[in-house]
Structure formats: structure tokens, C-alpha cells
NUMAR-829613 format. One line per 5 residues: number of its first residue (from 1); their letters; for each residue x, y negated, z negated of N, C-alpha, C. Coordinates in pm, whole numbers, plus 50000, padded with zeros to 5 digits. Example, Ala and Ser with C-alpha at 12.3 -4.5 7.8 and 13.67 -1.06 7.14 Angstrom:
2
1> as> 51319/50569/49220/51230/50450/49220/51320/50330/49220 | 51285/50225/49292/51367/50106/49286/51290/49997/49213
// end
This chain:
81
1> mdtms> 60020/05188/04223/59961/05240/04102/59832/05318/04130 | 59772/05292/04245/59644/05357/04273/59658/05506/04301 | 59780/05554/04319/59800/05697/04342/59859/05768/04221 | 59888/05694/04116/59950/05752/03997/59845/05817/03906 | 59888/05923/03841/59802/05990/03743/59805/05912/03611
6> ksele> 59716/05949/03523/59709/05887/03389/59844/05897/03318 | 59902/06016/03318/60030/06034/03247/60143/05957/03314 | 60142/05947/03446/60245/05868/03517/60231/05720/03482 | 60108/05672/03479/60085/05531/03443/60132/05503/03301 | 60098/05592/03209/60140/05574/03070/60292/05574/03059
11> avlsn> 60359/05661/03131/60505/05668/03126/60568/05541/03182 | 60519/05493/03295/60575/05373/03356/60554/05252/03265 | 60432/05236/03213/60405/05121/03127/60482/05131/02995 | 60494/05252/02942/60571/05272/02818/60718/05237/02837 | 60772/05267/02954/60912/05231/02984/60932/05080/02984
16> hlpqc> 60831/05007/03030/60839/04861/03036/60803/04795/02903 | 60728/04865/02820/60685/04812/02689/60724/04913/02580 | 60854/04932/02559/60901/05041/02473/60860/05032/02326 | 60826/04913/02278/60786/04900/02138/60636/04917/02119 | 60566/04946/02227/60421/04960/02224/60379/05103/02252
21> tivcs> 60262/05138/02203/60201/05265/02237/60097/05237/02345 | 60105/05310/02455/60018/05288/02570/59928/05409/02590 | 59798/05384/02605/59702/05489/02639/59621/05437/02756 | 59622/05510/02867/59550/05469/02987/59429/05557/03009 | 59329/05498/03072/59211/05573/03116/59183/05531/03259
26> inadg> 59160/05630/03344/59120/05601/03481/58968/05617/03485 | 58900/05509/03517/58754/05507/03517/58698/05575/03643 | 58570/05606/03641/58505/05675/03752/58519/05599/03884 | 58524/05467/03877/58538/05386/03998/58683/05369/04043 | 58776/05435/03972/58918/05429/04008/58994/05318/03939
31> slsve> 58923/05230/03869/58992/05122/03797/59062/05179/03673 | 59146/05099/03616/59229/05141/03504/59194/05061/03380 | 59190/05127/03267/59182/05061/03137/59308/05097/03062 | 59369/04997/02999/59495/05016/02927/59475/04972/02783 | 59502/05063/02692/59498/05031/02549/59643/05022/02502
36> vtgpd> 59677/04908/02445/59813/04882/02401/59811/04857/02251 | 59893/04931/02178/59912/04905/02036/60054/04853/02019 | 60061/04729/01972/60190/04664/01956/60264/04711/01833 | 60389/04669/01819/60470/04711/01704/60412/04662/01571 | 60330/04558/01577/60266/04505/01456/60129/04566/01432
41> ehqft> 60100/04673/01506/59974/04749/01496/59852/04675/01552 | 59872/04557/01614/59762/04492/01684/59729/04574/01807 | 59602/04588/01834/59558/04669/01948/59490/04580/02050 | 59522/04603/02176/59469/04526/02287/59416/04622/02391 | 59304/04588/02452/59252/04669/02562/59232/04579/02682
46> ianvd> 59286/04621/02793/59267/04552/02919/59185/04649/03004 | 59066/04607/03040/58972/04696/03108/58955/04657/03254 | 58914/04755/03333/58876/04736/03473/58985/04674/03559 | 59107/04723/03543/59219/04678/03626/59207/04745/03762 | 59204/04665/03867/59197/04718/04003/59336/04766/04043
51> rsqyh> 59356/04897/04033/59490/04953/04055/59543/04927/04196 | 59455/04907/04293/59501/04885/04430/59569/04749/04446 | 59559/04663/04346/59622/04530/04351/59766/04531/04300 | 59813/04646/04253/59945/04655/04191/60028/04763/04262 | 60105/04720/04362/60183/04813/04443/60330/04812/04403
56> geagt> 60388/04929/04390/60531/04944/04369/60581/04880/04242 | 60712/04860/04238/60777/04802/04121/60730/04660/04094 | 60710/04582/04200/60662/04444/04182/60524/04444/04118 | 60438/04535/04160/60305/04545/04102/60309/04587/03956 | 60396/04681/03925/60413/04724/03786/60462/04608/03701
61> nrlvr> 60561/04535/03750/60613/04420/03676/60505/04315/03653 | 60422/04293/03755/60313/04195/03742/60212/04240/03638 | 60176/04369/03639/60081/04420/03540/60138/04410/03399 | 60264/04443/03382/60328/04432/03250/60326/04287/03204 | 60358/04194/03293/60355/04052/03258/60214/04009/03216
66> eilee> 60113/04056/03289/59975/04022/03255/59934/04083/03120 | 59979/04203/03092/59951/04266/02961/60014/04182/02850 | 60139/04143/02869/60208/04062/02768/60137/03928/02747 | 60091/03867/02856/60017/03741/02845/59888/03761/02765 | 59816/03871/02791/59694/03901/02716/59724/03919/02567
71> mvmsr> 59835/03985/02538/59873/04005/02399/59900/03872/02329 | 59970/03783/02397/60001/03652/02339/59872/03572/02318 | 59784/03569/02418/59659/03495/02405/59573/03551/02293 | 59570/03681/02281/59490/03744/02175/59545/03708/02039 | 59675/03711/02024/59738/03674/01896/59710/03529/01862
76> qssnl> 59720/03442/01963/59696/03300/01938/59553/03276/01895 | 59458/03342/01958/59317/03321/01921/59287/03380/01784 | 59353/03490/01746/59329/03547/01613/59394/03463/01504 | 59498/03389/01537/59561/03300/01440/59479/03174/01416 | 59389/03141/01509/59305/03023/01494/59187/03048/01401
81> t> 59152/03174/01382/59037/03204/01297/59076/03228/01155
// end
């Protein structure tokens, strides 16, 4: 993922999360921020992702799993309030 462009990252993540809208930003330090809008219009931002930790298809799958986990945790915490 560390060699992918913003549009390539958005396309790959969108393919794995087809019901979500994905907007990526590559920060000055090379890290990645991912803004995800779910089908229920909930918005999640995952910031400062070290792209060098996510290699190939396995890395993409791991990042998608982590995004989904963040979405679930965020929903659970918003349901508690």
C-alpha cells in the first residue's frame, strides 16, 4: 500500500467495502487517513495509518478488517450514549 496513489487506495478499499464511500488522504509523512461513510450515513475516520505495515492482498485484507472493527466499536460506543 505504501506505493499506491490516493485513487488506487480508494479503489481497492471501495472494492472491499462496496456499500461504503471511501475518501483517502496521504499525509505529508506518508501515512494514510481513511474517511469511511457507511450505508447508514455514519462517518468514520481512521488517521495516521502506517502504509508500510500493509503489504499486498493480505495487508489490504487486514486494513479492511481493522476498518470494519473500528466501525463496529464506534457504533457500539454511540449506542451507549
